[in-house]
C-alpha positions in Angstrom: -23.7 -4.5 11.5 -20.4 -5.8 12.8 -20.7 -8.9 14.9 -19.0 -12.1 15.9 -21.1 -13.7 13.1 -20.9 -17.1 11.4 -17.6 -18.5 10.3 -16.6 -22.0 9.2 -13.4 -23.9 9.7 -11.9 -25.9 6.9 -8.7 -27.7 6.0 -7.1 -28.6 2.7 -6.8 -32.2 1.7 -3.7 -33.8 0.2 -3.4 -36.2 -2.7 -2.2 -39.7 -1.9 -2.3 -42.1 -4.8 -2.3 -40.6 -8.3 -5.4 -42.6 -9.3 -7.3 -41.2 -6.3 -8.1 -44.8 -5.2 -7.4 -43.8 -1.5 -8.7 -40.3 -1.6 -11.8 -41.4 0.3 -9.5 -42.4 3.2 -7.9 -39.0 3.2 -11.3 -37.4 3.5 -12.3 -39.8 6.2 -9.3 -38.8 8.2 -10.1 -35.1 7.7 -13.8 -35.4 8.5 -12.9 -37.1 11.8 -11.1 -33.9 12.8 -14.5 -32.2 13.1 -14.0 -29.5 10.4 -16.9 -27.8 8.6 -15.4 -28.0 5.1 -12.6 -29.5 3.1 -10.7 -27.8 0.4 -10.0 -30.1 -2.6 -6.7 -29.5 -4.4 -8.1 -30.0 -7.9 -4.9 -28.4 -9.3 -3.0 -31.7 -8.6 -5.6 -34.4 -9.2 -5.3 -35.0 -13.0 -8.9 -33.9 -13.5 -8.3 -31.5 -16.5 -6.3 -32.7 -19.5 -5.5 -30.1 -22.2 -8.3 -27.9 -21.1 -11.0 -30.6 -20.9 -12.4 -32.5 -17.9 -11.1 -36.1 -17.6 -14.4 -37.8 -16.8 -13.2 -41.1 -15.4 -10.9 -39.4 -12.9 -13.7 -37.0 -11.9 -16.0 -39.9 -11.3 -13.5 -41.4 -8.9 -13.3 -38.1 -7.0 -17.0 -37.8 -6.8 -17.4 -41.2 -5.3 -14.9 -40.1 -2.6 -16.6 -36.8 -1.9 -20.3 -37.5 -2.0 -22.5 -38.4 1.0 -20.3 -36.6 3.6 -21.4 -34.1 6.3 -18.8 -31.4 5.3 -19.0 -28.7 2.7 -16.3 -28.2 0.0 -14.1 -25.6 -1.5 -11.8 -26.1 -4.5 -8.3 -24.8 -5.2 -8.0 -24.7 -9.0 -4.8 -24.7 -11.0 -2.2 -22.4 -9.7 -0.9 -21.6 -13.1 -4.0 -19.7 -14.3 -2.8 -16.2 -14.7 -4.9 -13.4 -16.1 -2.0 -11.0 -16.1 -0.2 -13.1 -18.6 0.4 -12.0 -22.2 -2.8 -11.5 -24.1 -2.2 -14.2 -26.6 -2.0 -16.9 -23.9 -5.2 -15.8 -22.0 -7.6 -18.1 -24.0 -5.6 -21.1 -22.8 -5.8 -19.9 -19.2 -9.5 -19.4 -19.6 -10.1 -22.9 -21.1 -8.4 -24.4 -18.0 -10.5 -22.2 -15.7 -13.7 -23.1 -17.4 -13.0 -26.8 -17.1 -11.9 -26.3 -13.4 -15.1 -24.5 -12.6 -17.1 -27.4 -14.1 -15.2 -29.8 -11.8 -15.9 -27.6 -8.8 -19.6 -27.4 -9.6 -19.9 -31.2 -9.8 -18.1 -31.6 -6.4 -20.7 -29.1 -5.0 -18.1 -26.6 -3.9 -19.1 -23.1 -2.8 -15.8 -21.3 -3.3 -13.4 -21.7 -6.1 -9.9 -20.4 -5.2 -7.6 -19.1 -7.9 -4.4 -17.1 -7.7 -4.2 -13.4 -8.5 -2.0 -12.5 -11.4 1.8 -12.5 -11.6 4.0 -10.9 -14.1 7.6 -9.6 -14.6 8.4 -6.2 -13.1 8.0 -3.6 -15.8 7.1 0.1 -16.3 3.8 1.3 -15.0 2.0 1.3 -18.4 2.7 -2.4 -18.8 1.6 -3.1 -15.3 -1.7 -1.3 -15.7 -2.4 -3.0 -19.0 -2.0 -6.3 -17.2 -4.5 -5.2 -14.5 -6.9 -4.3 -17.3 -6.6 -7.8 -18.8 -7.1 -9.4 -15.4 -10.3 -7.3 -14.7 -11.9 -8.3 -17.9 -11.0 -12.0 -17.5 -12.2 -12.0 -13.8 -15.5 -10.4 -14.8 -16.1 -13.2 -17.3 -15.0 -15.8 -14.7 -17.6 -14.3 -12.3 -20.3 -14.8 -14.9 -19.4 -18.4 -15.3 -19.2 -18.9 -11.6 -22.7 -17.4 -11.1 -24.1 -20.0 -13.6 -22.5 -22.7 -11.4 -23.5 -21.2 -8.0 -19.9 -20.7 -7.2 -17.9 -17.7 -5.9 -14.4 -17.2 -7.4 -12.1 -16.2 -4.6 -8.9 -14.5 -5.9 -5.9 -15.3 -3.7 -3.2 -12.9 -2.5 0.3 -13.8 -3.6 4.0 -12.9 -3.3 6.0 -12.8 -6.5 9.4 -14.3 -5.8 12.5 -13.8 -3.7 14.7 -12.3 -6.4 12.7 -9.2 -7.3 12.1 -10.1 -10.9 8.3 -10.6 -10.4 5.3 -8.6 -9.5 2.2 -9.5 -7.4 -0.6 -7.3 -6.1 -0.6 -6.0 -2.6 -3.7 -6.8 -0.6 -4.8 -3.2 -0.8 -4.4 -3.1 -4.6 -6.3 -6.4 -5.0 -9.1 -4.8 -2.9 -9.2 -1.8 -5.4 -9.3 -4.2 -8.3 -12.3 -6.2 -6.8 -14.1 -2.9 -6.1 -13.6 -1.9 -9.7 -14.8 -5.3 -11.0 -17.8 -5.1 -8.6 -19.0 -8.6 -9.4 -20.9 -10.4 -6.7 -19.3 -13.7 -7.7 -15.7 -12.5 -7.7 -14.3 -12.1 -4.2 -11.0 -12.6 -2.4 -9.0 -15.3 -0.6 -6.6 -13.8 1.9 -3.5 -16.0 2.2 -2.0 -14.3 5.3 1.5 -15.8 4.9 1.6 -14.9 1.2 0.8 -11.3 2.0 3.2 -11.3 4.9 6.0 -12.3 2.6 4.9 -9.8 0.0 5.0 -6.9 2.5 8.3 -8.0 4.0 9.9 -8.1 0.5 8.6 -4.6 -0.1 10.1 -3.4 3.2 6.7 -2.5 4.5 5.9 -4.9 7.3 4.4 -2.0 9.3 1.5 -1.8 6.9 0.7 -5.5 6.9 -2.4 -5.4 9.1 -3.7 -2.3 7.4 -3.3 -3.9 4.0 -5.1 -7.0 5.1 -7.9 -4.9 6.7 -8.5 -3.2 3.4 -9.1 -6.5 1.6 -11.0 -8.2 4.5 -14.5 -7.1 3.5 -14.1 -8.9 0.1 -12.5 -12.0 1.7 -15.1 -14.8 1.8 -12.3 -17.3 2.0 -9.1 -17.3 4.1 -6.0 -19.5 3.9 -4.7 -20.0 7.4 -1.1 -21.1 8.0 1.8 -19.5 9.8 5.2 -18.2 8.8 7.8 -15.5 9.7 7.4 -13.5 6.5 11.1 -14.0 5.8 12.5 -14.3 2.3 13.8 -17.7 1.2 17.1 -16.1 0.2 19.7 -18.5 1.6 20.4 -22.0 0.1 19.0 -24.7 2.3 19.6 -28.4 2.1 16.4 -29.6 3.9 13.0 -28.4 4.8 14.0 -28.7 8.4 16.7 -26.1 7.8 14.1 -23.7 6.3 12.1 -24.3 9.4 15.1 -23.6 11.7 15.7 -20.3 9.9 12.0 -19.5 9.5 12.4 -18.8 5.8 9.7 -18.8 3.1 6.1 -19.9 2.8 6.4 -22.7 5.4 2.6 -23.5 5.8 3.1 -23.9 9.6 0.5 -24.6 12.2 -1.0 -21.4 13.7 1.2 -20.1 16.5 4.4 -21.5 15.2 5.3 -18.4 13.2 4.9 -14.7 14.1 2.0 -13.5 12.0 0.1 -11.0 14.2 -3.1 -13.0 14.4 -4.6 -11.1 17.3 -4.2 -7.7 15.7 -5.6 -9.1 12.4 -8.7 -10.4 14.1 -9.2 -7.2 16.0 -8.8 -4.9 13.0 -10.3 -6.8 10.1 -14.0 -7.2 9.3 -14.8 -10.2 7.1 -18.0 -11.1 5.3 -20.6 -13.2 7.1 -19.9 -16.9 6.5 -16.2 -16.5 5.9 -14.3 -19.8 5.6 -11.1 -20.1 7.7 -9.4 -22.8 5.6 -6.2 -24.2 7.0 -3.4 -25.0 4.5 -1.0 -27.2 6.5 2.2 -28.6 5.1 2.0 -32.4 5.2 5.2 -32.4 7.2 3.3 -30.9 10.1 0.1 -32.9 9.8 0.8 -34.4 13.2 -0.2 -31.0 14.6 -3.4 -30.7 12.6 -5.7 -31.0 15.6 -3.7 -28.4 17.5 -3.9 -26.1 14.4 -7.6 -26.5 14.1 -8.1 -25.6 17.7 -6.0 -22.5 17.3 -7.9 -21.5 14.2 -11.2 -22.0 16.0 -10.0 -19.6 18.6 -9.1 -17.0 16.0 -12.5 -17.4 14.3 -14.2 -16.9 17.7 -12.9 -13.4 18.0 -13.0 -12.4 14.3 -15.5 -9.7 13.3 -17.9 -10.2 10.4 -20.4 -8.0 8.7 -23.4 -9.3 6.7 -23.1 -6.2 4.4 -19.6 -7.2 3.4 -20.8 -10.4 1.8 -21.6 -9.7 -1.9 -22.8 -13.1 -2.8 
């Protein structure tokens, strides 16, 4: 049954000191904003070294995270790529396994990982890469189940030069339907998908593409952009903002992502997390962005039957 349903609001933390000595202060500041969950950027916290968990660093992180009133999600290493050449996949899987161990100790519910990237090539090579990814994600789902986690595969754009390939939201939905694993779901990054559809010359299909993936999306990455390619040399981040180019990670409402249409036409799983990924440059607008995200969540549609885990 489609309803207004239960949704949660989260926001991603940022690393301060490399030794994580002040990470507790970061979490204090975020918790004071009144969010339901915090996404921990384990991809940049020096927690995994050569495919193994670095215990002393993890212990520091655990001291910062424990005893709080919020839930957690984790964003693992961005470089994990199950569309990579077959001979490199064991290395990716070692890093994933260690990263899932970290996420489990933190007590995270969702583990976010990127969907595959690869060079553009003929269809036979592309389909072989999808087959590798399906097999690896199925194994990842088995590991996630053991830890009580859900792997949420994030939508991407490839590059601004046309040399790379990334799945469209609709193709990722097809892949997840084929895998059919209750611990392998999706993260919709709306800006990533907007950039992808713009590059492909198919902005008109953006909302329909997202709607196809929405029933699998237990996790959302919320930030705004204009979907414009980052194809002009810029000297400063402020210039990129002036032009509206690239994956800007803006507060909701600063770009032109059609949020109203998305919330009207998409049906998400019950309990979906609206996690804000805000560029540190715009953190002064964090409270404003949380308020805007709450307004989106209030009108979003959910369906208990869409939640597979």
